DSSP file (Angstrom, degrees, kcal/mol; ACC not computed):
  #  RESIDUE AA STRUCTURE BP1 BP2  ACC     N-H-->O    O-->H-N    N-H-->O    O-->H-N    TCO  KAPPA ALPHA  PHI   PSI    X-CA   Y-CA   Z-CA
    1    1 A M              0   0    0      0, 0.0     2,-0.1     0, 0.0     0, 0.0   0.000 360.0 360.0 360.0 149.5   17.4   17.4    0.7
    2    2 A A        -     0   0    0      1,-0.0     2,-0.4     2,-0.0     0, 0.0  -0.412 360.0-136.6 -81.2 158.9   19.5   15.0   -1.2
    3    3 A T        -     0   0    0     -2,-0.1     2,-0.4     2,-0.0    -1,-0.0  -0.942  14.2-163.3-117.4 140.5   18.7   13.8   -4.7
    4    4 A L        -     0   0    0     -2,-0.4     2,-0.5     2,-0.0    -2,-0.0  -0.988   2.6-161.0-126.7 130.7   19.0   10.2   -5.8
    5    5 A T        -     0   0    0     -2,-0.4     2,-0.6     2,-0.0    -2,-0.0  -0.939   5.9-159.2-110.2 131.9   19.1    8.9   -9.4
    6    6 A I        -     0   0    0     -2,-0.5     3,-0.3     3,-0.0     2,-0.3  -0.951   9.8-165.0-113.5 121.8   18.3    5.3  -10.2
    7    7 A R        +     0   0    0     -2,-0.6    -2,-0.0     1,-0.2     0, 0.0  -0.730  64.8  16.3-104.0 154.1   19.6    3.9  -13.4
    8    8 A N  S    S+     0   0    0     -2,-0.3    -1,-0.2     1,-0.2     3,-0.0   0.840  74.5 179.2  57.4  38.9   18.5    0.7  -15.2
    9    9 A L        -     0   0    0     -3,-0.3    -1,-0.2     1,-0.1     5,-0.1  -0.586  35.3-111.5 -70.2 124.1   15.3    0.4  -13.2
   10   10 A P     >  -     0   0    0      0, 0.0     4,-2.4     0, 0.0     3,-0.2  -0.310  19.3-128.0 -58.9 139.6   13.5   -2.7  -14.5
   11   11 A E  H  > S+     0   0    0      1,-0.2     4,-2.7     2,-0.2     5,-0.2   0.870 108.1  55.5 -58.5 -39.7   10.3   -1.8  -16.4
   12   12 A E  H  > S+     0   0    0      1,-0.2     4,-2.1     2,-0.2    -1,-0.2   0.908 109.5  46.3 -61.0 -42.8    8.2   -4.2  -14.3
   13   13 A L  H  > S+     0   0    0     -3,-0.2     4,-2.5     2,-0.2    -2,-0.2   0.902 111.1  52.7 -65.4 -41.7    9.4   -2.5  -11.1
   14   14 A H  H  X S+     0   0    0     -4,-2.4     4,-2.4     1,-0.2    -2,-0.2   0.925 110.6  47.0 -60.0 -45.8    8.7    0.9  -12.6
   15   15 A Q  H  X S+     0   0    0     -4,-2.7     4,-2.4     2,-0.2    -1,-0.2   0.893 111.1  51.9 -64.7 -39.6    5.2    0.0  -13.5
   16   16 A M  H  X S+     0   0    0     -4,-2.1     4,-2.5     2,-0.2    -2,-0.2   0.921 111.1  47.3 -62.8 -43.9    4.5   -1.5  -10.0
   17   17 A L  H  X S+     0   0    0     -4,-2.5     4,-2.5     2,-0.2    -2,-0.2   0.902 111.5  51.0 -64.0 -41.3    5.8    1.7   -8.3
   18   18 A K  H  X S+     0   0    0     -4,-2.4     4,-2.2     2,-0.2    -2,-0.2   0.905 111.0  48.8 -62.3 -41.1    3.6    3.8  -10.6
   19   19 A S  H  X S+     0   0    0     -4,-2.4     4,-2.6     2,-0.2    -2,-0.2   0.921 111.7  48.6 -65.0 -44.1    0.6    1.7   -9.8
   20   20 A R  H  X S+     0   0    0     -4,-2.5     4,-2.3     1,-0.2    -2,-0.2   0.899 110.7  51.6 -62.4 -40.0    1.2    1.9   -6.1
   21   21 A A  H  <>S+     0   0    0     -4,-2.5     5,-3.2     2,-0.2     4,-0.3   0.911 110.5  48.5 -63.1 -42.0    1.7    5.7   -6.4
   22   22 A E  H ><5S+     0   0    0     -4,-2.2     3,-1.1     3,-0.2    -2,-0.2   0.934 112.0  48.0 -63.9 -46.5   -1.6    6.0   -8.2
   23   23 A V  H 3<5S+     0   0    0     -4,-2.6    -1,-0.2     1,-0.3    -2,-0.2   0.883 116.4  43.7 -61.2 -39.0   -3.5    3.9   -5.6
   24   24 A N  T 3<5S-     0   0    0     -4,-2.3    -1,-0.3    -5,-0.2    -2,-0.2   0.391 111.6-122.0 -87.9   3.4   -2.0    5.9   -2.8
   25   25 A R  T < 5 +     0   0    0     -3,-1.1     2,-0.3    -4,-0.3    -3,-0.2   0.929  69.4 127.9  54.1  49.9   -2.6    9.2   -4.6
   26   26 A R      < -     0   0    0     -5,-3.2    -1,-0.2    -6,-0.1     2,-0.1  -0.868  65.1-103.8-126.8 161.3    1.1   10.1   -4.6
   27   27 A S     >  -     0   0    0     -2,-0.3     4,-2.4     1,-0.1     5,-0.2  -0.425  40.9-107.6 -72.9 163.1    3.6   11.2   -7.1
   28   28 A L  H  > S+     0   0    0      1,-0.2     4,-2.4     2,-0.2     5,-0.2   0.913 122.6  51.6 -59.2 -42.3    6.1    8.5   -8.1
   29   29 A N  H  > S+     0   0    0      1,-0.2     4,-2.2     2,-0.2    -1,-0.2   0.922 109.5  48.8 -60.6 -45.8    8.8   10.3   -6.2
   30   30 A Q  H  > S+     0   0    0      1,-0.2     4,-2.5     2,-0.2    -1,-0.2   0.884 111.0  51.4 -62.7 -37.9    6.6   10.5   -3.1
   31   31 A Q  H  X S+     0   0    0     -4,-2.4     4,-2.8     2,-0.2    -2,-0.2   0.922 108.8  49.4 -66.3 -43.5    5.8    6.8   -3.4
   32   32 A V  H  X S+     0   0    0     -4,-2.4     4,-2.5     1,-0.2    -1,-0.2   0.916 112.4  48.7 -61.9 -42.4    9.4    5.8   -3.7
   33   33 A I  H  X S+     0   0    0     -4,-2.2     4,-2.7     2,-0.2    -2,-0.2   0.932 111.7  49.1 -62.4 -45.5   10.3    7.9   -0.6
   34   34 A A  H  X S+     0   0    0     -4,-2.5     4,-2.4     1,-0.2    -2,-0.2   0.912 112.4  48.4 -61.3 -42.7    7.4    6.3    1.4
   35   35 A D  H  X S+     0   0    0     -4,-2.8     4,-2.2     2,-0.2    -1,-0.2   0.909 112.2  48.3 -64.9 -41.6    8.5    2.8    0.4
   36   36 A L  H  X S+     0   0    0     -4,-2.5     4,-1.9     2,-0.2    -2,-0.2   0.906 111.3  50.5 -64.9 -41.0   12.1    3.5    1.3
   37   37 A E  H  X S+     0   0    0     -4,-2.7     4,-0.7     1,-0.2    -2,-0.2   0.917 110.6  49.6 -62.0 -42.3   11.0    5.0    4.7
   38   38 A A  H >< S+     0   0    0     -4,-2.4     3,-0.7     1,-0.2    -2,-0.2   0.894 110.8  50.3 -63.5 -39.7    8.9    1.9    5.3
   39   39 A L  H >< S+     0   0    0     -4,-2.2     3,-0.8     1,-0.2    -1,-0.2   0.846 109.7  49.9 -67.7 -33.6   11.8   -0.4    4.5
   40   40 A T  H 3< S+     0   0    0     -4,-1.9    -1,-0.2     1,-0.2    -2,-0.2   0.550 103.6  60.9 -85.0  -5.6   14.2    1.4    6.8
   41   41 A Q  T X< S+     0   0    0     -4,-0.7     3,-2.2    -3,-0.7    -1,-0.2  -0.058  71.5 157.6-108.2  31.4   11.8    1.3    9.7
   42   42 A I  T <   +     0   0    0     -3,-0.8     3,-0.1     1,-0.3    -3,-0.1  -0.341  69.4  15.9 -58.9 130.2   11.7   -2.5    9.9
   43   43 A G  T 3  S+     0   0    0      1,-0.3    -1,-0.3    -2,-0.1     2,-0.2   0.247  99.0 115.8  89.8 -13.2   10.6   -3.6   13.4
   44   44 A S  S <  S-     0   0    0     -3,-2.2    -1,-0.3     1,-0.1    -3,-0.1  -0.623  74.0-106.2 -89.1 152.8    9.3   -0.2   14.4
   45   45 A E        -     0   0    0     -2,-0.2    -1,-0.1    -3,-0.1     2,-0.1  -0.617  34.1-125.3 -78.0 124.9    5.6    0.4   15.2
   46   46 A P        -     0   0    0      0, 0.0    -1,-0.1     0, 0.0    -8,-0.0  -0.384  28.4-109.0 -68.7 149.7    3.8    2.3   12.4
   47   47 A S     >  -     0   0    0      1,-0.1     4,-2.5    -2,-0.1     5,-0.2  -0.326  27.4-109.0 -71.4 159.6    1.9    5.4   13.5
   48   48 A P  H  > S+     0   0    0      0, 0.0     4,-2.5     0, 0.0     5,-0.2   0.877 122.1  54.1 -56.8 -37.2   -1.9    5.3   13.5
   49   49 A A  H  > S+     0   0    0      2,-0.2     4,-2.3     1,-0.2     5,-0.2   0.905 108.5  48.6 -64.5 -40.5   -1.8    7.7   10.5
   50   50 A D  H  > S+     0   0    0      2,-0.2     4,-2.6     1,-0.2    -1,-0.2   0.908 111.2  49.9 -65.0 -41.8    0.4    5.3    8.6
   51   51 A R  H  X S+     0   0    0     -4,-2.5     4,-2.7     2,-0.2    -2,-0.2   0.910 110.2  50.8 -61.7 -41.9   -1.9    2.4    9.5
   52   52 A W  H  X S+     0   0    0     -4,-2.5     4,-2.5     2,-0.2    -2,-0.2   0.920 111.3  47.6 -62.6 -44.3   -4.9    4.4    8.3
   53   53 A R  H  X S+     0   0    0     -4,-2.3     4,-2.6     2,-0.2    -2,-0.2   0.910 112.7  49.3 -63.0 -42.2   -3.1    5.1    5.0
   54   54 A Q  H  X S+     0   0    0     -4,-2.6     4,-2.5     2,-0.2    -2,-0.2   0.916 111.6  48.7 -63.7 -42.8   -2.1    1.5    4.6
   55   55 A A  H  X S+     0   0    0     -4,-2.7     4,-2.7     2,-0.2    -2,-0.2   0.915 112.9  47.6 -63.8 -42.7   -5.7    0.3    5.3
   56   56 A N  H  X S+     0   0    0     -4,-2.5     4,-2.4     2,-0.2    -2,-0.2   0.907 111.9  49.8 -65.2 -41.2   -7.1    2.8    2.8
   57   57 A A  H  X S+     0   0    0     -4,-2.6     4,-2.2     2,-0.2    -2,-0.2   0.914 112.7  47.3 -63.7 -42.3   -4.6    1.9    0.2
   58   58 A L  H  X S+     0   0    0     -4,-2.5     4,-2.2     2,-0.2    -2,-0.2   0.923 111.5  50.7 -65.1 -43.7   -5.4   -1.8    0.6
   59   59 A A  H  X S+     0   0    0     -4,-2.7     4,-2.4     1,-0.2    -2,-0.2   0.905 110.9  49.0 -60.1 -41.5   -9.1   -1.1    0.5
   60   60 A E  H  X S+     0   0    0     -4,-2.4     4,-2.5     2,-0.2    -1,-0.2   0.884 108.7  52.6 -67.1 -37.9   -8.7    0.8   -2.7
   61   61 A Q  H  X S+     0   0    0     -4,-2.2     4,-1.1     2,-0.2    -1,-0.2   0.900 110.3  49.1 -62.4 -39.7   -6.6   -2.0   -4.2
   62   62 A I  H  < S+     0   0    0     -4,-2.2     3,-0.4     1,-0.2    -2,-0.2   0.922 111.8  48.0 -65.7 -43.6   -9.4   -4.4   -3.4
   63   63 A V  H  < S+     0   0    0     -4,-2.4    -2,-0.2     1,-0.2    -1,-0.2   0.892 113.9  46.9 -63.7 -39.9  -12.1   -2.2   -4.9
   64   64 A L  H  < S+     0   0    0     -4,-2.5    -1,-0.2    -5,-0.2    -2,-0.2   0.650  95.6  94.8 -78.3 -15.2  -10.0   -1.6   -8.0
   65   65 A S  S  < S-     0   0    0     -4,-1.1    -3,-0.0    -3,-0.4    -4,-0.0  -0.331  75.6-133.4 -75.9 160.3   -9.3   -5.3   -8.5
   66   66 A D  S    S+     0   0    0     -2,-0.0    -1,-0.1     3,-0.0     3,-0.1   0.272  71.2 113.8 -92.3  10.1  -11.3   -7.6  -10.6
   67   67 A G  S    S-     0   0    0     -5,-0.2     0, 0.0     1,-0.2     0, 0.0  -0.054  79.5 -65.0 -75.4-179.8  -11.4  -10.2   -7.9
   68   68 A P        -     0   0    0      0, 0.0     2,-0.3     0, 0.0    -1,-0.2  -0.298  50.8-130.9 -66.2 150.3  -14.5  -11.4   -6.0
   69   69 A T        -     0   0    0     -3,-0.1     2,-0.4    -6,-0.0    -6,-0.0  -0.709  12.9-130.3-100.9 155.3  -16.2   -8.9   -3.7
   70   70 A L        -     0   0    0     -2,-0.3     2,-0.1     4,-0.0     3,-0.0  -0.851  15.5-136.9-105.5 139.3  -17.2   -9.5   -0.1
   71   71 A S     >  -     0   0    0     -2,-0.4     4,-2.0     1,-0.1     5,-0.2  -0.421  30.1-105.9 -83.8 167.9  -20.6   -8.8    1.3
   72   72 A V  H  > S+     0   0    0      1,-0.2     4,-2.6     2,-0.2     5,-0.2   0.900 124.1  53.1 -59.6 -40.5  -21.2   -7.1    4.6
   73   73 A D  H  > S+     0   0    0      1,-0.2     4,-2.7     2,-0.2    -1,-0.2   0.890 105.7  53.3 -63.4 -39.2  -22.2  -10.5    6.0
   74   74 A D  H  > S+     0   0    0      2,-0.2     4,-2.1     1,-0.2    -1,-0.2   0.919 111.4  46.4 -59.6 -43.4  -19.0  -12.1    4.7
   75   75 A I  H  X S+     0   0    0     -4,-2.0     4,-2.4     2,-0.2    -2,-0.2   0.926 112.3  49.2 -66.5 -45.7  -17.0   -9.4    6.5
   76   76 A K  H  X S+     0   0    0     -4,-2.6     4,-2.5     1,-0.2    -2,-0.2   0.915 111.6  49.8 -60.3 -43.1  -19.0   -9.8    9.8
   77   77 A N  H  X S+     0   0    0     -4,-2.7     4,-2.5     1,-0.2    -1,-0.2   0.897 110.0  50.4 -63.5 -39.8  -18.6  -13.6    9.7
   78   78 A A  H  X S+     0   0    0     -4,-2.1     4,-2.1     2,-0.2    -1,-0.2   0.896 110.7  49.6 -64.7 -40.0  -14.8  -13.2    9.1
   79   79 A I  H  X S+     0   0    0     -4,-2.4     4,-1.2     2,-0.2    -2,-0.2   0.936 112.2  47.4 -63.5 -46.1  -14.6  -10.8   12.1
   80   80 A Q  H  X S+     0   0    0     -4,-2.5     4,-0.6     1,-0.2     3,-0.4   0.902 111.2  51.4 -62.3 -41.3  -16.5  -13.2   14.3
   81   81 A E  H >< S+     0   0    0     -4,-2.5     3,-0.9     1,-0.2    -1,-0.2   0.886 107.3  53.7 -62.9 -38.7  -14.4  -16.1   13.2
   82   82 A G  H 3< S+     0   0    0     -4,-2.1    -1,-0.2     1,-0.2    -2,-0.2   0.755 103.6  56.9 -67.6 -24.6  -11.2  -14.1   14.0
   83   83 A R  H 3<        0   0    0     -4,-1.2    -1,-0.2    -3,-0.4    -2,-0.2   0.613 360.0 360.0 -81.6 -13.0  -12.5  -13.5   17.6
   84   84 A R    <<        0   0    0     -3,-0.9    -1,-0.2    -4,-0.6    -2,-0.1   0.481 360.0 360.0 -79.9 360.0  -12.9  -17.2   18.3
């Protein structure tokens, strides 16, 4: 496998990548690889496993955020609204 060195990485970007890696339970290296793979597959259909990982990562971000929480009824209502 090849090795890539990135110089002069902005601190804000570094922190964002570290946060994403933590949420996705990956090393920083694994997260960067996953992000690069996702970027290079633009337009291709993600696998069910990838969708599941993305959904779990998003759910975890929501749980970890300090934002408002949704009740089960809120979620059911949103689903019903989306079906109309």
